[in-house]
MARZA-353759 format. One record per residue: residue in one letter; x, y, z of N, C-alpha, C, CB in turn. Coordinates in pm, whole numbers, plus 50000, padded with zeros to 5 digits. Glycine has a CB too. Example, Ala and Ser with C-alpha at 12.3 -4.5 7.8 and 13.67 -1.06 7.14 Angstrom:
A513194943150780512304955050780513204967050780511314955350905 S512854977550708513674989450714512905000350787514084994050572 
//
This chain:
M501204992049965500234999550016501645014449998499434992650202 A500225024449911501525033049888501195040950007501735042249733 R501845047950060501955065250143500645069050126503085079250064 R500105071650214499145083950153499565101550142497835083650253 E498665105250017499605120350022498395130250054500555125749846 L496965121050077495635129450076495235125750250494245122649933 S494835129650332494445127050423492795121850382494765138150510 D492045112850530490835116850491489475124550460490785114150508 D489735135350562489375148150526489345150750398490095156650577 E490825154550379490925160950222490475152750132492325164450169 W491035138550085490035130650069488045131650015490285126850186 A487925138650145486225137250151485925148350095485415135950297 L486895160650057486625171150008486535172749859487385178450057 V487655165249832488535160649665487365150849555490315146349711 A487085141549594485905129149584484785133849526485395122949722 P484635140149606482895145349514482895151549385481955158149594 L484225159049335484455165449224485215161449148484725175149236 L485635145649088485845136349028485595130848954485905132349054 P485425134148826483715128348733483835114748782483595128148513 I483115106248737482965093648701481965086448616482965089148794 G482425086948495481055088748349481785080948277480625105848250 A481425073848153481565067648049482925061748052481285075547943 Y483555068748032485515065048061486155062748144486415072648046 G484435067648281485885071848433486495060748475485295078448604 P487275060048566487925054248637487355047848742488695060848665 Y487365030448733486805025048847486735029848971487235015748863 P485195026249055485695040249198486565032149306483945048549315 H486465018649325487695016749363489265019649369487615011149343 R489785022549246490585029349177491145043349216490035029649075 L489855047649161490075067249144490575071049289488255078549108 R490725072849424491895076949488492575073349454492125076349583 D493145061949410494645057749376495305063449273494765044449346 H494355070449179495165076449032494965090749118494185074548826 F493975094849202494505108349204495385111549245494025115349242 E495875104849417496695104149486498245098349391496055096249597 G498405092649239499195094149203499485100249105499455087649210 V498475108549053498745126149021499315132849093497715134749011 I499015137049200499535144149303501075138249332498535142949427 R501585126249316502335121749371503405125849261502025108649416 R502915124149121504335127949030504555138449008504505123748907 F503615149349070503495165549070504465169349179501865171849106 R504645162349307505065164849356506965159249357504115163849424 S507075151549331508515143749297509225148449191508385129249264 G508385155249071508345160248980509195150648884508645173049003 A508995134448825508875125148793508625126348671508255119548856 Q508965113448586507955114848488507015106148443508435117548397 W505995106848372504955098948442504985084048442503735102448390 R506205082048355505955066948370506945057248471506075061248221 E507615065748540507845064248674507075061848806508335072448690 V505475068048765504655072848886504875052548943502485082348832 Q504765049149091504615037749145503825029949086504295038549254 E503325014649086502925006249046501595008549090503574996149070 E501655010149323500545012249336499495019249326500545010949382 F500035031349205498615037949209497805035449063498795055149239 G498745025549033497545018148930499055021448763495135032748920 N498255017648687499805018148576499605031648558499915008148401 W500925036248519501395049348467500605055548316503065046848441 S499975050048262499755049048107498225053848180500055031147995 T497835052848248496265049948320495565063848409496495035748453 V497285063248503497355075748559497485089648473498395074548642 H497945088748420497965100248307496755100848271498835098448182 D496495095848170495075095048092494375102148167494365081448069 R493735097248340493265099448391493635116248422493245089748454 F495085119248493495305132048443494705137848333496405133248423 R495075138648244494415138948105492735147248122494275120548046 Q492555136848140490985135648168490215145548232490725125148244 W490875148948399490635156248468490835176648431491355148948565 R492105168048359492505181148334491305189848217494165179448272 D490935184048113490065185347988488625188848064490045169947883 A488385184748155486905185548217486595196748359486585168948270 G487845202548367487965210948461487935210848620487275217148426 V488595193148627488315193648798489105204848876488815178548874 F490455201248832491105213548882490775225748921491735216348819 Q490535235948819489755241348854488645247648924489815240148830 A487825235648931486585231649054487285228649170485575217649023 L488675223649180489115213449287489845227849376490395197749218 M490115237849310490705248649351489345261649461491395254949184 E488675260149342487635272749407486675263749530486315281049253 A486285246349553485915245649593486565239649775485275243049501 V487735240749744489305244149833489385262649907490965242449677 I489165272249863488655283149870487265286149950488615286049752 A486485278549880484955281949960484995270850061483355280649854 E485765258950100485405253250214486735264250284485445233950221 A488015270950255488475273750414487235290650369491045276350462 A486995297950363485805307550366484735306050463485155307350244 R484135290950442483375287750547484305286850684482635274650511 R484655279550695485715275450810486385289350901487095266850724 D486235300650763486375314450805487935310050799485565320750961 Q489085303750716490495308150763491345312350633491295295350846 V490675315950553490635327650440491965337050467489085338050454 D493305336450476494345340150458494775354350342494795327950432 L494685366250367494765368950197496165378250237493075379450097 S497255366350364498375376850325499395368550252499095384950459 L498535350650227499055339950161498555344850004498435324650224 V497835353249970498175352949822499405363549746496775356149755 G499275354449651500625364849573500305368749407502395354149568 V501095371249367500845374549190502045374949138500125389349141 D501395370849034502945362748958502975374548834502705340748875 S503455375448756503575384848724504885383048569503815392648863 T504885383848456505255379148342505355388248247504555370148307 T506665385448204507305396348096507895390748007508255405848142 A507265395947898507545394147763507915402647717506795390647694 R509605401847662510385410347566509175410347453512035403347512 A509685420947413509075422447226510525425347132507715440947193 H510215423247066511725430946938511475445846977511435428846703 H512215450846911512595461446891511595470746794513855459146849 D511215464746696510575466446585508975463946620511215457146479 A508565458946722507265457846782506785467146876507165446646838 A507795482946855507205496846924506435507546882508055503546962 G506415504946776505385512346687504745511046567505725521046667 M504035515146481503825506646385503895520946274502305495746405 R504495523646211505835526046085504315534045986506975504145984 V504005545145960503075548445878503645564745838501545546245952 D503445562945683503315575345600502455588845651502675570545474 A502845599045637502135611745716500305615745634503525628545686 K500545610045511499205603945423497905601745550499725584945333 T498615585545573497905572445628498285583445788498865551045588 L499195588345880498715593045991498015607246016499665591746061 A497495610645922496975625945933494865617445933497765640445726 E495715609745851493565601845825493445592845972493215583645625 L494615589046025494095581346140493605591346266495305570946190 E494325601946293494205613246354492875622046330495315619846320 K492335618446236491575626646183490215616346256491835629546003 A490245601746189489155591746241489215592446375489305577046200 L490395593146467490595592146563489635603746736491975592546516 T489555616746579488885625846635487845625946646489015633946605 E487285622646525485925622646488485575609346563485615623146321 E486185599146598485275588446700484895596346817486165574146760 R486115598446865486105603347037485725616347067487515603047109 G485555623046983485275642346942486005647547084483005649846932 A487125648747035487865652147107489705653347068487415644047202 P490165665847062491275668446956491975649247001492645687547007 A492705654646873493845637246855495095644246953494755631346618 R495735627947009496275634247101498225629746982495715626047302 R498705638847066500235642947001501245631847025500915657147075 K501495618946991501675608047053502545606946886500215597747124 R503775605846966505145606046787505005592346778507425611446800 I504565589046601504675578746572505845580346453503365573346549 K506315572446442507745573446380507155570646134509135552946499 V507235577946099507035575745967508445576345916506055585645903 P508285565045785508985558345761510265571845707508285546745672 Q511335566045657512555577145606512105573345423514795571145675 N511185577445359511225571045235512435583345158509425569345159 L512785584745039513785591545009512995596844901515105584944988 A511785594844803510855603344750510115610944796510255599244699 M509735614544966509385622945001509955632145054508805620445039 R512235628145026512545641945102513215651544979513765639345247 P513005660645027512985674744932514745667144865512995696645057 K515465674544738515965673244611517005680344695515235678744465 P518515681644647519005686544694519455694444588519575680844769 P519515707444675519755724044531520665714944432521115744744604 A521135721044336521735724344206522835722944278521455737844119 G524105718744250525475715144259525705713644360526325721944216 T525105707944477525575695344588525695687544553525015690644681 S526425680044651526675661644595525265656844677528615650344678 A525045645144549523625639544558524025627144680522935632844382 D525215622644703525045615844804524935618044952525715609944787 A525315632944972525315633845136524065632445095525875647145244 C523285632445066521595633445132521555621545173520185636645030 T521725610345076521065598145009522185586445144521505596644773 N523375592545162524145576945216523735580945415526735576145158 D523125585145413521995593145564521195582045671520305603745480 V520395572845536519345568645502519765556745642519085564945325 G518815554045767519055543945850519865550945937519605531645791 H520295561545948521455564646062520845576446084523185565546024 G519235577846150518715588446151517535591946232518555590046046 
//
């Protein structure tokens, strides 16, 4: 017999939330399979390394996937929180907020538009909100066709070599 991961009181809270349907586990192995899932995640082992006392590893894995897809773990979390609130044991000092930072490529910093499109976007924004357009700097592409032509007698290379450097 495997060492139990859950006390009998904890199991009494979990058992009603586990679905037993057409594909469901046999009720006499239900606790073993659930505890096998717990043991797997506590130990960090591979699914194939789940002890035989909890049932065949592939069965334990299949039960985990079925329970995950059925939303059992979300319902279990909500039930545990509700039970703690019922017992007046909710301690918000243990609540933590996790933040994930995703770095974007520097090209994702802004949309590049030409001056005509920018003016149309600002006009549409003003009409939509009924307020003056915000003055946010939007990068306008450095298109050679939009640049003034160099005066006669100057080197054309001086104006075209600085593309992308400024």
